[in-house]
N, CA, C and O atoms as a CHARMM CRD file, in Angstrom:
* protein
*
  268
    1    1 MET  N    -60.11100  44.17100-145.52900 PROA 1      0.00000
    2    1 MET  CA   -61.38900  44.02900-146.17400 PROA 1      0.00000
    3    1 MET  C    -61.75000  42.54100-146.27200 PROA 1      0.00000
    4    1 MET  O    -60.94200  41.72000-146.70700 PROA 1      0.00000
    5    2 THR  N    -62.96600  42.21800-145.86200 PROA 2      0.00000
    6    2 THR  CA   -63.42000  40.83700-145.85700 PROA 2      0.00000
    7    2 THR  C    -64.18100  40.53500-147.14100 PROA 2      0.00000
    8    2 THR  O    -65.04900  41.30200-147.55700 PROA 2      0.00000
    9    3 ASN  N    -63.84600  39.41100-147.76100 PROA 3      0.00000
   10    3 ASN  CA   -64.55000  38.99300-148.96200 PROA 3      0.00000
   11    3 ASN  C    -65.88100  38.36300-148.56000 PROA 3      0.00000
   12    3 ASN  O    -65.94500  37.58100-147.61200 PROA 3      0.00000
   13    4 LYS  N    -66.93500  38.70800-149.28300 PROA 4      0.00000
   14    4 LYS  CA   -68.25500  38.17100-148.97400 PROA 4      0.00000
   15    4 LYS  C    -68.39200  36.78800-149.58200 PROA 4      0.00000
   16    4 LYS  O    -67.94700  36.52700-150.70000 PROA 4      0.00000
   17    5 LEU  N    -69.01800  35.91000-148.81600 PROA 5      0.00000
   18    5 LEU  CA   -69.23700  34.54600-149.25400 PROA 5      0.00000
   19    5 LEU  C    -70.71600  34.30900-149.53800 PROA 5      0.00000
   20    5 LEU  O    -71.58800  34.99500-149.00300 PROA 5      0.00000
   21    6 THR  N    -70.97300  33.33900-150.37600 PROA 6      0.00000
   22    6 THR  CA   -72.32100  32.85800-150.59100 PROA 6      0.00000
   23    6 THR  C    -72.25300  31.34000-150.61300 PROA 6      0.00000
   24    6 THR  O    -71.19000  30.75700-150.82500 PROA 6      0.00000
   25    7 SER  N    -73.38500  30.71400-150.39400 PROA 7      0.00000
   26    7 SER  CA   -73.43000  29.25000-150.39100 PROA 7      0.00000
   27    7 SER  C    -74.34600  28.76000-151.50800 PROA 7      0.00000
   28    7 SER  O    -75.14400  29.51700-152.05900 PROA 7      0.00000
   29    8 ALA  N    -74.21100  27.49100-151.82100 PROA 8      0.00000
   30    8 ALA  CA   -75.07300  26.88900-152.83700 PROA 8      0.00000
   31    8 ALA  C    -76.53600  27.00300-152.42100 PROA 8      0.00000
   32    8 ALA  O    -77.39800  27.29900-153.24900 PROA 8      0.00000
   33    9 ALA  N    -76.81400  26.77200-151.15800 PROA 9      0.00000
   34    9 ALA  CA   -78.19000  26.84600-150.67200 PROA 9      0.00000
   35    9 ALA  C    -78.75700  28.25500-150.85000 PROA 9      0.00000
   36    9 ALA  O    -79.89400  28.41000-151.29600 PROA 9      0.00000
   37   10 GLU  N    -77.98300  29.27400-150.50700 PROA 10     0.00000
   38   10 GLU  CA   -78.44500  30.65600-150.66500 PROA 10     0.00000
   39   10 GLU  C    -78.72000  30.98000-152.12500 PROA 10     0.00000
   40   10 GLU  O    -79.73000  31.59800-152.46200 PROA 10     0.00000
   41   11 MET  N    -77.80600  30.55100-152.98500 PROA 11     0.00000
   42   11 MET  CA   -77.96400  30.81600-154.41500 PROA 11     0.00000
   43   11 MET  C    -79.22400  30.14200-154.95100 PROA 11     0.00000
   44   11 MET  O    -79.99700  30.75300-155.69000 PROA 11     0.00000
   45   12 ALA  N    -79.42400  28.88900-154.57500 PROA 12     0.00000
   46   12 ALA  CA   -80.57700  28.14200-155.06400 PROA 12     0.00000
   47   12 ALA  C    -81.88300  28.77000-154.58000 PROA 12     0.00000
   48   12 ALA  O    -82.79500  29.00200-155.37300 PROA 12     0.00000
   49   13 ARG  N    -81.96700  29.03800-153.30400 PROA 13     0.00000
   50   13 ARG  CA   -83.20000  29.61600-152.74500 PROA 13     0.00000
   51   13 ARG  C    -83.52600  30.97900-153.35100 PROA 13     0.00000
   52   13 ARG  O    -84.69600  31.34000-153.48600 PROA 13     0.00000
   53   14 SER  N    -82.50200  31.72300-153.70900 PROA 14     0.00000
   54   14 SER  CA   -82.74100  33.07600-154.24200 PROA 14     0.00000
   55   14 SER  C    -83.47900  33.05400-155.57700 PROA 14     0.00000
   56   14 SER  O    -84.07600  34.05500-155.97500 PROA 14     0.00000
   57   15 VAL  N    -83.44100  31.90700-156.27500 PROA 15     0.00000
   58   15 VAL  CA   -84.13500  31.80800-157.57200 PROA 15     0.00000
   59   15 VAL  C    -85.18200  30.69400-157.57900 PROA 15     0.00000
   60   15 VAL  O    -85.67800  30.31700-158.64100 PROA 15     0.00000
   61   16 GLY  N    -85.51800  30.16800-156.40400 PROA 16     0.00000
   62   16 GLY  CA   -86.57200  29.17700-156.29900 PROA 16     0.00000
   63   16 GLY  C    -86.19500  27.76500-156.71100 PROA 16     0.00000
   64   16 GLY  O    -87.05600  26.98700-157.12300 PROA 16     0.00000
   65   17 VAL  N    -84.92300  27.42700-156.60400 PROA 17     0.00000
   66   17 VAL  CA   -84.45800  26.08100-156.93500 PROA 17     0.00000
   67   17 VAL  C    -84.20900  25.32600-155.62900 PROA 17     0.00000
   68   17 VAL  O    -83.74200  25.90300-154.64600 PROA 17     0.00000
   69   18 ASP  N    -84.52400  24.03700-155.63100 PROA 18     0.00000
   70   18 ASP  CA   -84.27800  23.20200-154.46200 PROA 18     0.00000
   71   18 ASP  C    -82.76900  23.11100-154.21400 PROA 18     0.00000
   72   18 ASP  O    -82.02800  22.69400-155.10400 PROA 18     0.00000
   73   19 PRO  N    -82.30700  23.49000-153.03100 PROA 19     0.00000
   74   19 PRO  CA   -80.87200  23.44800-152.74800 PROA 19     0.00000
   75   19 PRO  C    -80.25400  22.06000-152.93600 PROA 19     0.00000
   76   19 PRO  O    -79.11100  21.94200-153.37900 PROA 19     0.00000
   77   20 LYS  N    -81.00500  21.01600-152.60000 PROA 20     0.00000
   78   20 LYS  CA   -80.46100  19.65400-152.76800 PROA 20     0.00000
   79   20 LYS  C    -80.23900  19.34400-154.24500 PROA 20     0.00000
   80   20 LYS  O    -79.23300  18.73700-154.60900 PROA 20     0.00000
   81   21 ALA  N    -81.16700  19.75600-155.08500 PROA 21     0.00000
   82   21 ALA  CA   -81.01400  19.52400-156.52600 PROA 21     0.00000
   83   21 ALA  C    -79.82000  20.30700-157.06900 PROA 21     0.00000
   84   21 ALA  O    -79.08700  19.81500-157.92600 PROA 21     0.00000
   85   22 PHE  N    -79.63100  21.52100-156.56700 PROA 22     0.00000
   86   22 PHE  CA   -78.50600  22.33500-157.00900 PROA 22     0.00000
   87   22 PHE  C    -77.18400  21.70300-156.58500 PROA 22     0.00000
   88   22 PHE  O    -76.25100  21.61800-157.38400 PROA 22     0.00000
   89   23 ARG  N    -77.10200  21.26300-155.33700 PROA 23     0.00000
   90   23 ARG  CA   -75.85600  20.63200-154.88100 PROA 23     0.00000
   91   23 ARG  C    -75.56400  19.35500-155.66400 PROA 23     0.00000
   92   23 ARG  O    -74.40600  19.06400-155.96200 PROA 23     0.00000
   93   24 LEU  N    -76.60400  18.59200-155.99900 PROA 24     0.00000
   94   24 LEU  CA   -76.41500  17.39200-156.82000 PROA 24     0.00000
   95   24 LEU  C    -75.84800  17.76600-158.18800 PROA 24     0.00000
   96   24 LEU  O    -74.92600  17.11900-158.68400 PROA 24     0.00000
   97   25 ALA  N    -76.40500  18.80700-158.78800 PROA 25     0.00000
   98   25 ALA  CA   -75.90200  19.26600-160.09200 PROA 25     0.00000
   99   25 ALA  C    -74.45900  19.75100-159.98200 PROA 25     0.00000
  100   25 ALA  O    -73.66400  19.54400-160.89900 PROA 25     0.00000
  101   26 LEU  N    -74.11700  20.39000-158.87600 PROA 26     0.00000
  102   26 LEU  CA   -72.73600  20.83900-158.67100 PROA 26     0.00000
  103   26 LEU  C    -71.79300  19.64600-158.55200 PROA 26     0.00000
  104   26 LEU  O    -70.70000  19.65500-159.11800 PROA 26     0.00000
  105   27 ARG  N    -72.21400  18.62900-157.82400 PROA 27     0.00000
  106   27 ARG  CA   -71.35800  17.43000-157.71900 PROA 27     0.00000
  107   27 ARG  C    -71.19400  16.77600-159.07900 PROA 27     0.00000
  108   27 ARG  O    -70.10200  16.33400-159.43600 PROA 27     0.00000
  109   28 ASP  N    -72.29000  16.71400-159.84300 PROA 28     0.00000
  110   28 ASP  CA   -72.24200  16.10600-161.17900 PROA 28     0.00000
  111   28 ASP  C    -71.31000  16.87400-162.12200 PROA 28     0.00000
  112   28 ASP  O    -70.73000  16.28800-163.03600 PROA 28     0.00000
  113   29 ALA  N    -71.16700  18.17800-161.90200 PROA 29     0.00000
  114   29 ALA  CA   -70.29900  18.99900-162.75700 PROA 29     0.00000
  115   29 ALA  C    -68.82400  18.66300-162.55800 PROA 29     0.00000
  116   29 ALA  O    -68.00300  18.94900-163.43000 PROA 29     0.00000
  117   30 GLN  N    -68.48300  18.06800-161.43900 PROA 30     0.00000
  118   30 GLN  CA   -67.10900  17.63100-161.13300 PROA 30     0.00000
  119   30 GLN  C    -66.06500  18.72000-161.39300 PROA 30     0.00000
  120   30 GLN  O    -65.11200  18.52000-162.14500 PROA 30     0.00000
  121   31 PHE  N    -66.26300  19.85300-160.76600 PROA 31     0.00000
  122   31 PHE  CA   -65.29600  20.94300-160.88200 PROA 31     0.00000
  123   31 PHE  C    -63.96200  20.52500-160.27900 PROA 31     0.00000
  124   31 PHE  O    -63.93300  19.79500-159.28800 PROA 31     0.00000
  125   32 PRO  N    -62.85100  20.98200-160.86800 PROA 32     0.00000
  126   32 PRO  CA   -61.53800  20.62500-160.30200 PROA 32     0.00000
  127   32 PRO  C    -61.35100  21.20300-158.89500 PROA 32     0.00000
  128   32 PRO  O    -60.54200  20.69000-158.12200 PROA 32     0.00000
  129   33 TRP  N    -62.07300  22.24100-158.56600 PROA 33     0.00000
  130   33 TRP  CA   -61.96400  22.87300-157.25000 PROA 33     0.00000
  131   33 TRP  C    -63.03300  22.36900-156.28600 PROA 33     0.00000
  132   33 TRP  O    -63.22700  22.94300-155.21500 PROA 33     0.00000
  133   34 GLN  N    -63.71900  21.30900-156.66100 PROA 34     0.00000
  134   34 GLN  CA   -64.86800  20.82800-155.89000 PROA 34     0.00000
  135   34 GLN  C    -64.56000  20.72100-154.40600 PROA 34     0.00000
  136   34 GLN  O    -63.45800  20.34400-154.00700 PROA 34     0.00000
  137   35 HSD  N    -65.55000  21.05900-153.60500 PROA 35     0.00000
  138   35 HSD  CA   -65.39100  21.05800-152.15000 PROA 35     0.00000
  139   35 HSD  C    -65.16300  19.64500-151.62500 PROA 35     0.00000
  140   35 HSD  O    -65.30100  18.66600-152.35700 PROA 35     0.00000
  141   36 GLN  N    -64.81500  19.55800-150.35300 PROA 36     0.00000
  142   36 GLN  CA   -64.62100  18.26200-149.71400 PROA 36     0.00000
  143   36 GLN  C    -65.96000  17.55700-149.55300 PROA 36     0.00000
  144   36 GLN  O    -67.00500  18.20300-149.47400 PROA 36     0.00000
  145   37 ILE  N    -65.92300  16.24400-149.50600 PROA 37     0.00000
  146   37 ILE  CA   -67.15600  15.47000-149.32700 PROA 37     0.00000
  147   37 ILE  C    -67.84200  15.91500-148.04800 PROA 37     0.00000
  148   37 ILE  O    -67.21500  16.04200-146.99600 PROA 37     0.00000
  149   38 ASN  N    -69.13700  16.14900-148.16000 PROA 38     0.00000
  150   38 ASN  CA   -69.97900  16.63000-147.06300 PROA 38     0.00000
  151   38 ASN  C    -69.58200  18.02300-146.57500 PROA 38     0.00000
  152   38 ASN  O    -70.00200  18.44700-145.49900 PROA 38     0.00000
  153   39 GLY  N    -68.78800  18.72100-147.35200 PROA 39     0.00000
  154   39 GLY  CA   -68.41400  20.08000-146.99300 PROA 39     0.00000
  155   39 GLY  C    -69.41100  21.07900-147.57000 PROA 39     0.00000
  156   39 GLY  O    -70.27000  20.71900-148.37500 PROA 39     0.00000
  157   40 ASP  N    -69.29100  22.30000-147.16200 PROA 40     0.00000
  158   40 ASP  CA   -70.17000  23.35100-147.65500 PROA 40     0.00000
  159   40 ASP  C    -69.71000  23.82500-149.02400 PROA 40     0.00000
  160   40 ASP  O    -68.52400  23.77400-149.34700 PROA 40     0.00000
  161   41 TRP  N    -70.64700  24.27900-149.80800 PROA 41     0.00000
  162   41 TRP  CA   -70.34700  24.88600-151.10700 PROA 41     0.00000
  163   41 TRP  C    -70.32100  26.40100-150.91700 PROA 41     0.00000
  164   41 TRP  O    -71.13900  27.11700-151.49400 PROA 41     0.00000
  165   42 ASP  N    -69.39600  26.88000-150.11900 PROA 42     0.00000
  166   42 ASP  CA   -69.24300  28.31200-149.88600 PROA 42     0.00000
  167   42 ASP  C    -68.15300  28.85400-150.79100 PROA 42     0.00000
  168   42 ASP  O    -67.05100  28.30900-150.85600 PROA 42     0.00000
  169   43 VAL  N    -68.47500  29.93600-151.49100 PROA 43     0.00000
  170   43 VAL  CA   -67.50500  30.55700-152.39400 PROA 43     0.00000
  171   43 VAL  C    -67.56900  32.06900-152.24600 PROA 43     0.00000
  172   43 VAL  O    -68.56500  32.62200-151.78000 PROA 43     0.00000
  173   44 GLU  N    -66.48600  32.72800-152.65200 PROA 44     0.00000
  174   44 GLU  CA   -66.46100  34.19000-152.65400 PROA 44     0.00000
  175   44 GLU  C    -67.32700  34.70400-153.79500 PROA 44     0.00000
  176   44 GLU  O    -67.30300  34.16900-154.90300 PROA 44     0.00000
  177   45 LEU  N    -68.08400  35.74200-153.50800 PROA 45     0.00000
  178   45 LEU  CA   -68.88100  36.37900-154.56100 PROA 45     0.00000
  179   45 LEU  C    -67.96800  36.87000-155.67200 PROA 45     0.00000
  180   45 LEU  O    -66.88600  37.39600-155.40900 PROA 45     0.00000
  181   46 ASP  N    -68.39500  36.70100-156.89000 PROA 46     0.00000
  182   46 ASP  CA   -67.69200  37.15700-158.09500 PROA 46     0.00000
  183   46 ASP  C    -66.36200  36.46000-158.35000 PROA 46     0.00000
  184   46 ASP  O    -65.55700  36.93500-159.15100 PROA 46     0.00000
  185   47 SER  N    -66.12600  35.34500-157.67900 PROA 47     0.00000
  186   47 SER  CA   -64.91500  34.56700-157.94000 PROA 47     0.00000
  187   47 SER  C    -65.16600  33.63900-159.13200 PROA 47     0.00000
  188   47 SER  O    -66.31400  33.46800-159.54200 PROA 47     0.00000
  189   48 PRO  N    -64.13000  33.04800-159.68600 PROA 48     0.00000
  190   48 PRO  CA   -64.33400  32.08200-160.77600 PROA 48     0.00000
  191   48 PRO  C    -65.22900  30.90000-160.34400 PROA 48     0.00000
  192   48 PRO  O    -66.02100  30.38900-161.13700 PROA 48     0.00000
  193   49 GLU  N    -65.09000  30.48200-159.08900 PROA 49     0.00000
  194   49 GLU  CA   -65.91900  29.38800-158.58000 PROA 49     0.00000
  195   49 GLU  C    -67.38600  29.80700-158.52500 PROA 49     0.00000
  196   49 GLU  O    -68.27200  29.02300-158.86400 PROA 49     0.00000
  197   50 HSD  N    -67.63700  31.02400-158.10400 PROA 50     0.00000
  198   50 HSD  CA   -68.99900  31.55900-158.05600 PROA 50     0.00000
  199   50 HSD  C    -69.59300  31.60200-159.46100 PROA 50     0.00000
  200   50 HSD  O    -70.76100  31.26400-159.65800 PROA 50     0.00000
  201   51 SER  N    -68.80400  32.01100-160.41300 PROA 51     0.00000
  202   51 SER  CA   -69.25300  32.05600-161.79700 PROA 51     0.00000
  203   51 SER  C    -69.62100  30.65600-162.30100 PROA 51     0.00000
  204   51 SER  O    -70.63200  30.48700-162.98300 PROA 51     0.00000
  205   52 SER  N    -68.81300  29.66700-161.97000 PROA 52     0.00000
  206   52 SER  CA   -69.10200  28.29000-162.36800 PROA 52     0.00000
  207   52 SER  C    -70.39700  27.80000-161.73400 PROA 52     0.00000
  208   52 SER  O    -71.19700  27.12900-162.38500 PROA 52     0.00000
  209   53 MET  N    -70.60000  28.13200-160.47700 PROA 53     0.00000
  210   53 MET  CA   -71.82800  27.72500-159.79400 PROA 53     0.00000
  211   53 MET  C    -73.04700  28.40300-160.40700 PROA 53     0.00000
  212   53 MET  O    -74.10100  27.78300-160.54200 PROA 53     0.00000
  213   54 ARG  N    -72.90800  29.66900-160.77700 PROA 54     0.00000
  214   54 ARG  CA   -74.02100  30.38400-161.43100 PROA 54     0.00000
  215   54 ARG  C    -74.39000  29.71100-162.75300 PROA 54     0.00000
  216   54 ARG  O    -75.56900  29.59700-163.09100 PROA 54     0.00000
  217   55 THR  N    -73.38200  29.27000-163.49400 PROA 55     0.00000
  218   55 THR  CA   -73.63000  28.60400-164.76600 PROA 55     0.00000
  219   55 THR  C    -74.45800  27.33600-164.55700 PROA 55     0.00000
  220   55 THR  O    -75.40000  27.07700-165.30600 PROA 55     0.00000
  221   56 VAL  N    -74.11100  26.55700-163.55200 PROA 56     0.00000
  222   56 VAL  CA   -74.87500  25.33900-163.24900 PROA 56     0.00000
  223   56 VAL  C    -76.30200  25.70900-162.83600 PROA 56     0.00000
  224   56 VAL  O    -77.25400  25.03600-163.23000 PROA 56     0.00000
  225   57 LEU  N    -76.44800  26.74900-162.06300 PROA 57     0.00000
  226   57 LEU  CA   -77.77200  27.17200-161.61400 PROA 57     0.00000
  227   57 LEU  C    -78.64000  27.62600-162.78900 PROA 57     0.00000
  228   57 LEU  O    -79.82300  27.29100-162.85100 PROA 57     0.00000
  229   58 VAL  N    -78.06800  28.37500-163.70500 PROA 58     0.00000
  230   58 VAL  CA   -78.80800  28.81100-164.89300 PROA 58     0.00000
  231   58 VAL  C    -79.23200  27.60400-165.72600 PROA 58     0.00000
  232   58 VAL  O    -80.34000  27.57200-166.26200 PROA 58     0.00000
  233   59 THR  N    -78.36200  26.62700-165.83200 PROA 59     0.00000
  234   59 THR  CA   -78.69400  25.41000-166.57700 PROA 59     0.00000
  235   59 THR  C    -79.88400  24.70400-165.93700 PROA 59     0.00000
  236   59 THR  O    -80.77100  24.22800-166.64600 PROA 59     0.00000
  237   60 LEU  N    -79.91500  24.62900-164.61200 PROA 60     0.00000
  238   60 LEU  CA   -81.05200  24.02700-163.92600 PROA 60     0.00000
  239   60 LEU  C    -82.33600  24.80500-164.19800 PROA 60     0.00000
  240   60 LEU  O    -83.39100  24.21500-164.43000 PROA 60     0.00000
  241   61 LEU  N    -82.23900  26.11700-164.16900 PROA 61     0.00000
  242   61 LEU  CA   -83.41400  26.95300-164.42800 PROA 61     0.00000
  243   61 LEU  C    -83.93500  26.75000-165.85300 PROA 61     0.00000
  244   61 LEU  O    -85.14600  26.68200-166.06800 PROA 61     0.00000
  245   62 LYS  N    -83.04000  26.65400-166.80700 PROA 62     0.00000
  246   62 LYS  CA   -83.44500  26.44200-168.20100 PROA 62     0.00000
  247   62 LYS  C    -84.12100  25.09200-168.37200 PROA 62     0.00000
  248   62 LYS  O    -85.12400  24.98900-169.07800 PROA 62     0.00000
  249   63 LYS  N    -83.58500  24.05700-167.73700 PROA 63     0.00000
  250   63 LYS  CA   -84.18700  22.72000-167.82200 PROA 63     0.00000
  251   63 LYS  C    -85.58300  22.71700-167.21000 PROA 63     0.00000
  252   63 LYS  O    -86.48200  22.03600-167.70500 PROA 63     0.00000
  253   64 ARG  N    -85.76000  23.47200-166.14200 PROA 64     0.00000
  254   64 ARG  CA   -87.05100  23.52900-165.44900 PROA 64     0.00000
  255   64 ARG  C    -88.11300  24.20700-166.31200 PROA 64     0.00000
  256   64 ARG  O    -89.29500  23.87900-166.20400 PROA 64     0.00000
  257   65 LYS  N    -87.70900  25.14300-167.16200 PROA 65     0.00000
  258   65 LYS  CA   -88.66100  25.89100-167.97800 PROA 65     0.00000
  259   65 LYS  C    -89.04100  25.17800-169.26500 PROA 65     0.00000
  260   65 LYS  O    -90.00600  25.57100-169.92000 PROA 65     0.00000
  261   66 LYS  N    -88.30000  24.13200-169.64500 PROA 66     0.00000
  262   66 LYS  CA   -88.62300  23.41200-170.87400 PROA 66     0.00000
  263   66 LYS  C    -89.90600  22.61000-170.67400 PROA 66     0.00000
  264   66 LYS  O    -90.12500  22.05700-169.59600 PROA 66     0.00000
  265   67 PRO  N    -90.76900  22.53900-171.71300 PROA 67     0.00000
  266   67 PRO  CA   -92.03600  21.79200-171.59000 PROA 67     0.00000
  267   67 PRO  C    -91.83300  20.29800-171.50500 PROA 67     0.00000
  268   67 PRO  O    -92.80300  19.54800-171.39900 PROA 67     0.00000
């Protein structure tokens, strides 16, 4: 059975966030599992890493909605 992957760009586009802004926020979060420099932000769906990325994405969405 193959685990499904998603990328930061896919996640961002799915909710109308600029992928570059999302990747910047991910780098700023400095996760201990952070990808290699200039590498892809590909993670398994429903993994702990995916959950961390979702949290950053929700934070971006909340900041965007504030007046």
